[in-house]
DSSP file (Angstrom, degrees, kcal/mol; ACC not computed):
  #  RESIDUE AA STRUCTURE BP1 BP2  ACC     N-H-->O    O-->H-N    N-H-->O    O-->H-N    TCO  KAPPA ALPHA  PHI   PSI    X-CA   Y-CA   Z-CA
    1    1 A M     >        0   0    0      0, 0.0     4,-2.0     0, 0.0     5,-0.2   0.000 360.0 360.0 360.0 -41.5  -17.3  -33.7   -8.3
    2    2 A K  H  >  +     0   0    0      1,-0.2     4,-2.6     2,-0.2     5,-0.2   0.873 360.0  53.1 -66.5 -36.6  -16.7  -32.1  -11.7
    3    3 A F  H  > S+     0   0    0      2,-0.2     4,-2.6     1,-0.2    -1,-0.2   0.904 108.2  50.3 -65.0 -39.8  -15.6  -28.8  -10.1
    4    4 A K  H  > S+     0   0    0      2,-0.2     4,-2.2     1,-0.2    -2,-0.2   0.924 111.9  47.6 -63.8 -43.4  -13.0  -30.7   -8.0
    5    5 A K  H  X S+     0   0    0     -4,-2.0     4,-2.3     1,-0.2    -2,-0.2   0.905 113.5  47.9 -63.2 -42.6  -11.7  -32.5  -11.1
    6    6 A F  H  X S+     0   0    0     -4,-2.6     4,-2.8     2,-0.2    -2,-0.2   0.903 111.5  49.9 -64.5 -40.4  -11.5  -29.2  -13.0
    7    7 A S  H  X S+     0   0    0     -4,-2.6     4,-2.4     2,-0.2    -2,-0.2   0.859 111.3  48.4 -69.4 -34.6   -9.8  -27.5  -10.1
    8    8 A I  H  X S+     0   0    0     -4,-2.2     4,-1.2     2,-0.2    -2,-0.2   0.930 114.3  46.5 -69.9 -43.1   -7.2  -30.2   -9.8
    9    9 A T  H  X S+     0   0    0     -4,-2.3     4,-2.1     1,-0.2     3,-0.3   0.920 114.7  47.9 -63.2 -43.9   -6.6  -30.2  -13.6
   10   10 A F  H  X S+     0   0    0     -4,-2.8     4,-2.6     1,-0.2    -1,-0.2   0.891 109.3  51.5 -60.7 -43.0   -6.3  -26.4  -13.5
   11   11 A L  H  < S+     0   0    0     -4,-2.4    -1,-0.2     1,-0.2    -2,-0.2   0.722 114.2  44.8 -72.2 -18.4   -4.0  -26.3  -10.6
   12   12 A T  H  X S+     0   0    0     -4,-1.2     4,-0.6    -3,-0.3    -2,-0.2   0.840 120.5  37.3 -88.5 -36.3   -1.6  -28.8  -12.3
   13   13 A H  H  X S+     0   0    0     -4,-2.1     4,-2.3    -5,-0.2     5,-0.2   0.835 105.7  64.3 -88.3 -33.9   -1.7  -27.2  -15.8
   14   14 A F  H  X S+     0   0    0     -4,-2.6     4,-2.4    -5,-0.2     5,-0.2   0.924 102.9  46.8 -60.2 -48.2   -1.7  -23.5  -14.9
   15   15 A P  H  > S+     0   0    0      0, 0.0     4,-2.4     0, 0.0    -1,-0.2   0.868 112.0  52.6 -61.3 -32.7    1.7  -23.3  -13.2
   16   16 A K  H  X S+     0   0    0     -4,-0.6     4,-2.1     2,-0.2    -2,-0.2   0.908 109.1  49.0 -68.2 -38.6    3.2  -25.3  -16.1
   17   17 A A  H  X S+     0   0    0     -4,-2.3     4,-2.3     2,-0.2    -1,-0.2   0.906 112.4  48.4 -67.5 -39.8    1.7  -22.8  -18.7
   18   18 A L  H  X S+     0   0    0     -4,-2.4     4,-2.5     1,-0.2    -2,-0.2   0.907 110.8  50.9 -63.3 -40.6    3.1  -19.9  -16.6
   19   19 A Q  H  X S+     0   0    0     -4,-2.4     4,-2.4     2,-0.2    -2,-0.2   0.876 109.6  50.6 -64.0 -36.6    6.5  -21.6  -16.5
   20   20 A G  H  X S+     0   0    0     -4,-2.1     4,-2.4     2,-0.2    -2,-0.2   0.916 110.2  49.4 -63.7 -45.1    6.4  -22.1  -20.2
   21   21 A M  H  X S+     0   0    0     -4,-2.3     4,-2.3     1,-0.2    -2,-0.2   0.919 111.9  49.1 -63.2 -42.7    5.6  -18.4  -20.8
   22   22 A L  H  X S+     0   0    0     -4,-2.5     4,-2.3     1,-0.2    -2,-0.2   0.914 110.3  50.7 -62.4 -43.1    8.5  -17.4  -18.5
   23   23 A N  H  X S+     0   0    0     -4,-2.4     4,-2.0     2,-0.2    -2,-0.2   0.901 111.4  46.8 -62.8 -42.3   10.9  -19.7  -20.2
   24   24 A V  H  X S+     0   0    0     -4,-2.4     4,-2.3     1,-0.2    -1,-0.2   0.884 112.4  51.0 -65.4 -37.9   10.0  -18.4  -23.7
   25   25 A S  H  X S+     0   0    0     -4,-2.3     4,-2.3    -5,-0.2    -2,-0.2   0.883 110.3  48.8 -66.0 -38.7   10.3  -14.8  -22.4
   26   26 A L  H  X S+     0   0    0     -4,-2.3     4,-2.5     2,-0.2    -2,-0.2   0.877 109.8  51.9 -70.2 -37.0   13.7  -15.5  -20.9
   27   27 A V  H  X S+     0   0    0     -4,-2.0     4,-2.1     2,-0.2    -2,-0.2   0.947 111.9  46.8 -63.0 -47.3   14.9  -17.1  -24.1
   28   28 A L  H  X S+     0   0    0     -4,-2.3     4,-2.5     1,-0.2    -2,-0.2   0.911 111.8  50.5 -59.5 -43.0   13.8  -14.0  -26.0
   29   29 A L  H  X S+     0   0    0     -4,-2.3     4,-2.9     1,-0.2    -1,-0.2   0.899 108.3  53.1 -62.0 -41.3   15.4  -11.7  -23.5
   30   30 A A  H  X S+     0   0    0     -4,-2.5     4,-2.2     2,-0.2    -1,-0.2   0.885 108.5  50.2 -62.3 -38.3   18.7  -13.7  -23.8
   31   31 A I  H  X S+     0   0    0     -4,-2.1     4,-2.2     2,-0.2    -2,-0.2   0.945 111.7  47.4 -64.4 -47.3   18.6  -13.2  -27.6
   32   32 A V  H  X S+     0   0    0     -4,-2.5     4,-2.4     1,-0.2    -2,-0.2   0.929 112.7  48.7 -61.1 -43.6   18.0   -9.4  -27.3
   33   33 A L  H  X S+     0   0    0     -4,-2.9     4,-2.2     1,-0.2    -1,-0.2   0.876 108.4  54.8 -65.5 -34.8   20.8   -9.2  -24.7
   34   34 A S  H  X S+     0   0    0     -4,-2.2     4,-2.3    -5,-0.2    -1,-0.2   0.903 108.2  49.1 -62.9 -40.5   23.1  -11.2  -27.0
   35   35 A I  H  X S+     0   0    0     -4,-2.2     4,-2.3     1,-0.2    -2,-0.2   0.936 112.1  47.7 -63.5 -44.4   22.5   -8.7  -29.8
   36   36 A L  H  X S+     0   0    0     -4,-2.4     4,-1.8     1,-0.2    -2,-0.2   0.837 109.0  54.7 -65.9 -31.9   23.2   -5.8  -27.5
   37   37 A L  H  X S+     0   0    0     -4,-2.2     4,-1.4     2,-0.2    -1,-0.2   0.914 109.0  47.9 -66.1 -44.4   26.4   -7.5  -26.3
   38   38 A G  H  X S+     0   0    0     -4,-2.3     4,-2.0     1,-0.2    -2,-0.2   0.901 108.6  54.6 -60.2 -41.2   27.5   -7.8  -30.0
   39   39 A K  H  X S+     0   0    0     -4,-2.3     4,-2.0     1,-0.2    -2,-0.2   0.894 104.9  54.0 -60.1 -38.5   26.6   -4.1  -30.5
   40   40 A E  H  X S+     0   0    0     -4,-1.8     4,-2.2     1,-0.2    -1,-0.2   0.845 103.8  55.7 -66.7 -31.8   28.9   -3.2  -27.5
   41   41 A L  H  X S+     0   0    0     -4,-1.4     4,-2.2     2,-0.2    -1,-0.2   0.926 107.2  49.8 -65.9 -42.5   31.8   -5.2  -29.2
   42   42 A F  H  X S+     0   0    0     -4,-2.0     4,-2.3     1,-0.2    -2,-0.2   0.876 108.8  52.3 -64.4 -35.2   31.3   -2.9  -32.3
   43   43 A I  H  X S+     0   0    0     -4,-2.0     4,-2.7     2,-0.2    -1,-0.2   0.889 106.7  53.3 -68.3 -36.8   31.4    0.1  -30.1
   44   44 A F  H  X S+     0   0    0     -4,-2.2     4,-2.6     2,-0.2     5,-0.2   0.953 109.3  48.4 -56.2 -48.4   34.7   -1.1  -28.5
   45   45 A I  H  X S+     0   0    0     -4,-2.2     4,-2.2     1,-0.2    -2,-0.2   0.900 111.1  49.9 -61.3 -40.8   36.2   -1.4  -32.0
   46   46 A E  H  X S+     0   0    0     -4,-2.3     4,-1.7     2,-0.2    -1,-0.2   0.934 112.5  48.4 -61.7 -46.2   35.0    2.1  -33.0
   47   47 A I  H  < S+     0   0    0     -4,-2.7     6,-0.2     1,-0.2    -2,-0.2   0.902 114.0  45.3 -58.9 -43.9   36.5    3.6  -29.7
   48   48 A M  H  < S+     0   0    0     -4,-2.6    -1,-0.2     1,-0.2    -2,-0.2   0.833 112.2  51.2 -72.5 -31.8   39.8    1.8  -30.3
   49   49 A M  H  < S+     0   0    0     -4,-2.2     2,-1.2    -5,-0.2    -1,-0.2   0.787  90.1  85.2 -74.8 -27.4   40.0    2.8  -34.0
   50   50 A A    ><  -     0   0    0     -4,-1.7     3,-1.0     1,-0.2    -1,-0.1  -0.650  61.0-175.0 -77.3 100.6   39.3    6.5  -33.2
   51   51 A Q  T 3  S+     0   0    0     -2,-1.2    -1,-0.2     1,-0.2    -2,-0.0   0.715  77.5  58.6 -72.2 -22.5   42.9    7.5  -32.5
   52   52 A E  T 3  S+     0   0    0     -3,-0.1     2,-0.7     1,-0.0    -1,-0.2   0.620  89.5  87.7 -81.9 -10.5   42.0   11.1  -31.4
   53   53 A S    <   +     0   0    0     -3,-1.0    -1,-0.0    -6,-0.2    -3,-0.0  -0.794  39.5 159.0 -95.7 114.5   39.7    9.7  -28.7
   54   54 A N        +     0   0    0     -2,-0.7     2,-1.4     5,-0.0     3,-0.1  -0.091  23.8 138.7-118.2  32.7   41.6    9.0  -25.4
   55   55 A D     >  +     0   0    0      1,-0.2     4,-1.5    -8,-0.1     3,-0.2  -0.646  23.8 176.3 -85.8  93.8   38.5    9.1  -23.2
   56   56 A Y  H  > S+     0   0    0     -2,-1.4     4,-2.9     1,-0.2    -1,-0.2   0.770  76.1  61.4 -69.9 -27.2   39.2    6.2  -20.9
   57   57 A K  H  > S+     0   0    0      2,-0.2     4,-2.4     1,-0.2    -1,-0.2   0.913 104.8  47.9 -64.2 -41.9   36.0    7.0  -18.9
   58   58 A L  H  > S+     0   0    0      2,-0.2     4,-2.0     1,-0.2    -2,-0.2   0.905 112.8  49.5 -64.2 -42.4   33.9    6.3  -21.9
   59   59 A F  H  X S+     0   0    0     -4,-1.5     4,-2.1     2,-0.2    -2,-0.2   0.939 111.8  47.3 -61.0 -50.6   35.8    3.1  -22.6
   60   60 A L  H  X S+     0   0    0     -4,-2.9     4,-2.3     1,-0.2    -2,-0.2   0.872 109.2  54.2 -60.8 -38.7   35.4    1.9  -19.0
   61   61 A A  H  X S+     0   0    0     -4,-2.4     4,-1.9     1,-0.2    -1,-0.2   0.925 110.7  46.8 -60.2 -42.9   31.6    2.7  -19.0
   62   62 A H  H  X S+     0   0    0     -4,-2.0     4,-2.3     2,-0.2    -2,-0.2   0.844 109.5  53.4 -69.8 -33.9   31.2    0.6  -22.2
   63   63 A I  H  X S+     0   0    0     -4,-2.1     4,-2.2     2,-0.2    -1,-0.2   0.900 110.6  47.3 -65.8 -39.2   33.3   -2.2  -20.7
   64   64 A L  H  X S+     0   0    0     -4,-2.3     4,-1.8     2,-0.2    -2,-0.2   0.848 110.4  51.5 -73.3 -32.7   31.0   -2.3  -17.6
   65   65 A I  H  X S+     0   0    0     -4,-1.9     4,-2.5     2,-0.2     5,-0.2   0.919 108.5  52.8 -63.8 -43.5   27.9   -2.2  -19.8
   66   66 A F  H  X S+     0   0    0     -4,-2.3     4,-2.5     1,-0.2    -2,-0.2   0.935 109.7  48.1 -56.6 -47.0   29.3   -5.1  -21.7
   67   67 A F  H  X S+     0   0    0     -4,-2.2     4,-2.7     2,-0.2    -1,-0.2   0.827 107.7  55.6 -66.8 -32.4   29.8   -7.0  -18.4
   68   68 A L  H  X S+     0   0    0     -4,-1.8     4,-2.4     2,-0.2    -1,-0.2   0.956 110.6  44.6 -61.6 -49.5   26.2   -6.2  -17.3
   69   69 A Y  H  X S+     0   0    0     -4,-2.5     4,-2.3     1,-0.2    -2,-0.2   0.931 114.6  50.3 -57.7 -45.1   24.9   -7.8  -20.5
   70   70 A F  H  X S+     0   0    0     -4,-2.5     4,-2.4    -5,-0.2    -1,-0.2   0.892 110.0  49.0 -63.8 -41.3   27.2  -10.7  -20.0
   71   71 A E  H  X S+     0   0    0     -4,-2.7     4,-2.3     2,-0.2    -1,-0.2   0.874 110.5  50.7 -68.1 -36.9   26.1  -11.2  -16.4
   72   72 A F  H  X S+     0   0    0     -4,-2.4     4,-1.9     2,-0.2    -2,-0.2   0.905 111.9  47.6 -66.3 -38.4   22.4  -11.1  -17.3
   73   73 A I  H  X S+     0   0    0     -4,-2.3     4,-2.3     1,-0.2    -2,-0.2   0.925 112.0  49.8 -65.1 -42.5   23.0  -13.7  -20.0
   74   74 A T  H  X S+     0   0    0     -4,-2.4     4,-2.5     1,-0.2    -2,-0.2   0.875 108.9  52.9 -62.2 -36.7   25.0  -15.8  -17.6
   75   75 A M  H  X S+     0   0    0     -4,-2.3     4,-1.8     2,-0.2    -1,-0.2   0.859 108.4  49.7 -68.2 -35.4   22.2  -15.6  -15.1
   76   76 A I  H  X S+     0   0    0     -4,-1.9     4,-1.5     2,-0.2    -2,-0.2   0.907 110.7  49.9 -67.8 -40.1   19.6  -16.7  -17.6
   77   77 A V  H  X S+     0   0    0     -4,-2.3     4,-2.1     1,-0.2     3,-0.3   0.932 111.4  49.3 -61.9 -44.7   21.8  -19.7  -18.6
   78   78 A K  H  X S+     0   0    0     -4,-2.5     4,-2.5     1,-0.2     7,-0.3   0.839 103.7  60.8 -63.8 -33.3   22.2  -20.6  -14.9
   79   79 A Y  H  <>S+     0   0    0     -4,-1.8     5,-1.5     1,-0.2     6,-1.0   0.906 109.7  40.8 -58.7 -42.0   18.4  -20.3  -14.4
   80   80 A F  H ><5S+     0   0    0     -4,-1.5     3,-0.8    -3,-0.3    -2,-0.2   0.856 116.4  49.7 -76.3 -35.2   17.9  -23.1  -17.0
   81   81 A K  H 3<5S+     0   0    0     -4,-2.1    -2,-0.2     1,-0.2    -1,-0.2   0.830 108.4  52.8 -72.4 -30.6   20.9  -25.2  -15.6
   82   82 A E  T 3<5S-     0   0    0     -4,-2.5    -1,-0.2     3,-0.3    -2,-0.1  -0.101 124.8 -94.0-101.4  37.8   19.8  -25.0  -12.0
   83   83 A D  T < 5S-     0   0    0     -3,-0.8    -3,-0.2     1,-0.2    -2,-0.1   0.938  85.3 -43.6  56.0  57.2   16.2  -26.2  -12.6
   84   84 A Y  S   <S+     0   0    0     -5,-1.5     2,-0.4     1,-0.2    -1,-0.2   0.903 105.0 128.2  61.0  49.0   14.4  -22.9  -13.0
   85   85 A H        -     0   0    0     -6,-1.0    -3,-0.3    -7,-0.3    -1,-0.2  -0.999  52.5-140.9-135.1 132.1   16.1  -21.1  -10.1
   86   86 A F        -     0   0    0     -2,-0.4     2,-0.2    -6,-0.0   -10,-0.1  -0.820  24.6-130.1 -90.6 119.7   17.9  -17.7  -10.2
   87   87 A P    >>  -     0   0    0      0, 0.0     3,-0.8     0, 0.0     4,-0.8  -0.510   8.6-139.7 -67.6 133.8   21.0  -17.8   -8.0
   88   88 A L  H >> S+     0   0    0      1,-0.2     4,-1.7    -2,-0.2     3,-0.7   0.845  96.1  67.3 -62.6 -35.8   21.1  -14.8   -5.7
   89   89 A R  H 3> S+     0   0    0      1,-0.3     4,-2.3     2,-0.2    -1,-0.2   0.805  94.2  57.6 -60.8 -29.4   24.8  -14.2   -6.1
   90   90 A Y  H <> S+     0   0    0     -3,-0.8     4,-2.4     2,-0.2    -1,-0.3   0.868 103.7  53.1 -69.7 -34.1   24.3  -13.2   -9.8
   91   91 A F  H <X S+     0   0    0     -4,-0.8     4,-2.2    -3,-0.7    -2,-0.2   0.893 110.1  48.6 -63.9 -38.4   22.0  -10.4   -8.6
   92   92 A L  H  X S+     0   0    0     -4,-1.7     4,-2.5     2,-0.2    -2,-0.2   0.907 109.7  50.9 -66.5 -40.7   24.7   -9.2   -6.3
   93   93 A Y  H  X S+     0   0    0     -4,-2.3     4,-2.6     1,-0.2    -2,-0.2   0.939 112.1  47.8 -60.3 -46.8   27.3   -9.3   -9.0
   94   94 A I  H  X S+     0   0    0     -4,-2.4     4,-2.5     1,-0.2    -1,-0.2   0.892 111.9  49.5 -61.9 -41.0   25.0   -7.3  -11.3
   95   95 A G  H  X S+     0   0    0     -4,-2.2     4,-2.1     2,-0.2    -1,-0.2   0.916 112.2  47.4 -65.4 -42.5   24.3   -4.8   -8.5
   96   96 A I  H  X S+     0   0    0     -4,-2.5     4,-2.4     2,-0.2    -2,-0.2   0.933 113.9  47.7 -66.1 -43.8   28.0   -4.3   -7.7
   97   97 A T  H  X S+     0   0    0     -4,-2.6     4,-2.1     1,-0.2    -2,-0.2   0.898 111.5  50.5 -61.4 -41.7   28.9   -3.9  -11.4
   98   98 A A  H  X S+     0   0    0     -4,-2.5     4,-2.0     1,-0.2    -1,-0.2   0.868 111.2  48.2 -63.1 -38.9   26.0   -1.4  -11.9
   99   99 A M  H  X S+     0   0    0     -4,-2.1     4,-2.1     2,-0.2    -2,-0.2   0.888 110.2  51.7 -72.7 -37.9   27.2    0.7   -8.9
  100  100 A V  H  X S+     0   0    0     -4,-2.4     4,-2.1     2,-0.2    -2,-0.2   0.894 109.4  51.0 -61.7 -39.7   30.8    0.7  -10.1
  101  101 A R  H  X S+     0   0    0     -4,-2.1     4,-2.6     2,-0.2     5,-0.3   0.905 108.7  51.6 -64.0 -42.3   29.6    1.9  -13.5
  102  102 A L  H  X S+     0   0    0     -4,-2.0     4,-3.0     1,-0.2    -2,-0.2   0.889 108.8  50.3 -60.8 -40.7   27.6    4.7  -11.8
  103  103 A I  H  < S+     0   0    0     -4,-2.1    -1,-0.2     1,-0.2    -2,-0.2   0.899 113.8  45.1 -64.9 -40.5   30.7    5.8   -9.9
  104  104 A I  H  < S+     0   0    0     -4,-2.1     3,-0.4    -5,-0.1    -2,-0.2   0.928 123.2  34.8 -69.4 -43.5   32.8    5.9  -13.1
  105  105 A V  H  < S+     0   0    0     -4,-2.6     2,-0.6     1,-0.2    -2,-0.2   0.921 126.7  34.2 -77.6 -47.1   30.2    7.7  -15.2
  106  106 A D     <  +     0   0    0     -4,-3.0     3,-0.3    -5,-0.3    -1,-0.2  -0.642  68.9 131.1-116.4  72.5   28.6    9.9  -12.6
  107  107 A H        +     0   0    0     -2,-0.6    -1,-0.1    -3,-0.4    -4,-0.1   0.059  39.7 102.4-111.3  24.4   31.3   11.0  -10.2
  108  108 A G  S    S+     0   0    0      1,-0.1    -1,-0.2    -3,-0.1    -2,-0.1   0.778  74.4  59.5 -75.6 -29.0   30.6   14.8  -10.2
  109  109 A H     >  -     0   0    0     -3,-0.3     4,-2.1     1,-0.1     5,-0.2  -0.906  68.5-158.3-106.4 113.7   28.7   14.8   -6.9
  110  110 A P  H  > S+     0   0    0      0, 0.0     4,-2.4     0, 0.0     5,-0.2   0.867  92.5  55.1 -59.8 -36.8   30.9   13.6   -3.9
  111  111 A V  H  > S+     0   0    0      2,-0.2     4,-2.4     1,-0.2     5,-0.2   0.926 109.2  47.1 -62.9 -46.0   27.8   12.8   -1.8
  112  112 A N  H  > S+     0   0    0      2,-0.2     4,-2.8     1,-0.2    -1,-0.2   0.909 110.4  52.4 -61.8 -41.2   26.4   10.5   -4.5
  113  113 A T  H  X S+     0   0    0     -4,-2.1     4,-2.1     1,-0.2    -2,-0.2   0.898 109.9  49.3 -61.7 -40.6   29.7    8.8   -5.0
  114  114 A L  H  X S+     0   0    0     -4,-2.4     4,-2.2     2,-0.2    -1,-0.2   0.902 111.7  48.6 -65.5 -39.7   29.8    8.1   -1.2
  115  115 A L  H  X S+     0   0    0     -4,-2.4     4,-2.1     1,-0.2    -2,-0.2   0.914 110.6  50.2 -69.6 -38.9   26.3    6.7   -1.3
  116  116 A Y  H  X S+     0   0    0     -4,-2.8     4,-2.2     2,-0.2    -1,-0.2   0.897 109.8  51.8 -61.9 -38.5   27.1    4.5   -4.3
  117  117 A S  H  X S+     0   0    0     -4,-2.1     4,-2.4     1,-0.2    -2,-0.2   0.896 108.5  50.8 -64.3 -39.9   30.2    3.3   -2.4
  118  118 A L  H  X S+     0   0    0     -4,-2.2     4,-2.5     2,-0.2    -1,-0.2   0.872 107.9  52.8 -65.3 -35.9   28.1    2.4    0.6
  119  119 A V  H  X S+     0   0    0     -4,-2.1     4,-2.4     2,-0.2    -2,-0.2   0.934 108.8  49.6 -61.8 -44.8   25.7    0.5   -1.6
  120  120 A I  H  X S+     0   0    0     -4,-2.2     4,-2.5     1,-0.2    -2,-0.2   0.911 110.8  51.1 -60.5 -43.4   28.7   -1.5   -3.0
  121  121 A L  H  X S+     0   0    0     -4,-2.4     4,-2.6     1,-0.2    -2,-0.2   0.924 109.6  49.2 -58.7 -45.7   29.7   -2.1    0.7
  122  122 A V  H  X S+     0   0    0     -4,-2.5     4,-2.4     1,-0.2    -1,-0.2   0.898 112.2  48.6 -62.0 -41.7   26.3   -3.4    1.6
  123  123 A L  H  X S+     0   0    0     -4,-2.4     4,-2.2     2,-0.2    -1,-0.2   0.889 111.4  49.2 -66.5 -38.6   26.2   -5.7   -1.4
  124  124 A I  H  X S+     0   0    0     -4,-2.5     4,-2.6     2,-0.2    -2,-0.2   0.905 111.1  49.4 -65.8 -41.6   29.6   -7.0   -0.6
  125  125 A I  H  X S+     0   0    0     -4,-2.6     4,-2.7     2,-0.2    -2,-0.2   0.910 111.0  50.5 -62.6 -42.2   28.7   -7.7    3.0
  126  126 A G  H  X S+     0   0    0     -4,-2.4     4,-2.2     2,-0.2    -2,-0.2   0.892 110.2  49.7 -62.2 -39.2   25.5   -9.4    1.8
  127  127 A Y  H  X S+     0   0    0     -4,-2.2     4,-1.9     2,-0.2    -2,-0.2   0.920 111.5  49.5 -65.1 -43.1   27.6  -11.6   -0.6
  128  128 A F  H  X S+     0   0    0     -4,-2.6     4,-1.8     1,-0.2    -2,-0.2   0.937 111.6  47.5 -60.2 -47.8   30.0  -12.4    2.3
  129  129 A I  H  X S+     0   0    0     -4,-2.7     4,-1.2     1,-0.2    -1,-0.2   0.880 110.7  53.2 -61.8 -38.5   27.1  -13.4    4.6
  130  130 A M  H  < S+     0   0    0     -4,-2.2    -1,-0.2     1,-0.2    -2,-0.2   0.877 109.3  48.8 -64.4 -37.2   25.6  -15.5    1.8
  131  131 A N  H  < S+     0   0    0     -4,-1.9    -1,-0.2     1,-0.2    -2,-0.2   0.788 110.1  49.7 -76.7 -27.2   28.9  -17.3    1.4
  132  132 A I  H  < S+     0   0    0     -4,-1.8    -1,-0.2    -5,-0.2    -2,-0.2   0.667  94.0  86.4 -85.7 -14.4   29.4  -18.1    5.1
  133  133 A T  S  < S-     0   0    0     -4,-1.2     4,-0.0    -5,-0.2     2,-0.0  -0.619  94.6 -97.9 -81.3 144.8   25.9  -19.5    5.6
  134  134 A P        -     0   0    0      0, 0.0    -1,-0.1     0, 0.0    -2,-0.1  -0.357  22.6-139.4 -64.4 140.9   25.4  -23.2    4.8
  135  135 A R  S    S+     0   0    0     -4,-0.1     2,-0.5     2,-0.1    -2,-0.0   0.880  90.4  58.8 -71.4 -38.1   24.0  -23.8    1.3
  136  136 A D  S    S-     0   0    0      1,-0.0    -1,-0.1    -3,-0.0     0, 0.0  -0.812  91.8-125.2 -92.2 128.3   21.7  -26.6    2.6
  137  137 A R        -     0   0    0     -2,-0.5     3,-0.1     1,-0.1    -2,-0.1  -0.479  28.7-112.9 -70.6 138.4   19.3  -25.5    5.2
  138  138 A P        -     0   0    0      0, 0.0     2,-0.2     0, 0.0    -1,-0.1  -0.300  39.7 -89.8 -68.2 157.4   19.5  -27.6    8.4
  139  139 A D    >   -     0   0    0      1,-0.1     3,-1.1     2,-0.0     4,-0.2  -0.476  29.1-141.0 -68.7 134.3   16.6  -29.8    9.3
  140  140 A S  G >> S+     0   0    0      1,-0.2     3,-1.2    -2,-0.2     4,-0.7   0.550  88.9  84.0 -76.6  -5.7   14.1  -27.8   11.5
  141  141 A R  G 34 S+     0   0    0      1,-0.3    -1,-0.2     2,-0.2     3,-0.2   0.712  73.5  72.3 -73.9 -16.4   13.5  -30.9   13.6
  142  142 A W  G X4 S+     0   0    0     -3,-1.1     3,-0.5     1,-0.2    -1,-0.3   0.784  94.6  55.9 -64.7 -25.5   16.6  -30.1   15.8
  143  143 A F  T <4 S+     0   0    0     -3,-1.2     2,-0.5     1,-0.3    -1,-0.2   0.821 108.4  46.3 -75.3 -32.8   14.6  -27.2   17.3
  144  144 A F  T 3< S-     0   0    0     -4,-0.7    -1,-0.3    -3,-0.2    -2,-0.1  -0.464  84.5-177.6-110.1  62.7   11.7  -29.5   18.3
  145  145 A K    <   -     0   0    0     -3,-0.5     2,-0.6    -2,-0.5    -3,-0.1  -0.346  22.6-134.2 -65.2 134.7   13.7  -32.3   20.0
  146  146 A Q              0   0    0      1,-0.1    -1,-0.1    -5,-0.1    -2,-0.0  -0.797 360.0 360.0 -88.1 126.1   11.8  -35.1   21.3
  147  147 A E              0   0    0     -2,-0.6    -1,-0.1     0, 0.0    -2,-0.1   0.387 360.0 360.0-111.8 360.0   13.0  -36.1   24.7
C-alpha cells in the first residue's frame, strides 16, 4: 500500500519537476540568445560604419544569423504561450533560414549548393503539407462506424 501511494506521488510530481527544469533552462537560453542578438546588432553597426567594407555577403550572413537568433527566441516565447508546446512551423522556418545562410556563406561547391537547395525545397513542401492538413485531428470513431 505504501509503495502504491509512493508511486502515485512520484508519478505526479516527477513530470512537474522535469517541466520546471525545462522551463528554467529555456528562460536561460532565451536570455543568452537575447544577448547574442544584441551582439549581432553591434556587428551590424560596425559593418555599416566601416566605409571601406563593401562585403555584402558578410552583411547578409550576419542578417541571417540575426534572424536565426530572433526565430529561436520567438519559438521559446510561443512555447510558453501555447501551453508548453513547440509549434512545428518554427522549426521549419529555422531550417529554411539556416539553409539559405549556408548557400550565401558556402557557395563555392555547386553540388553542395544544389543539395542545400533541395533541402530548402523539402522543408517548403513539408510546410505546405502542414498548412493544408487540418489543425484539429478528426475523431477516430468515424473509422469504426457502428452500424
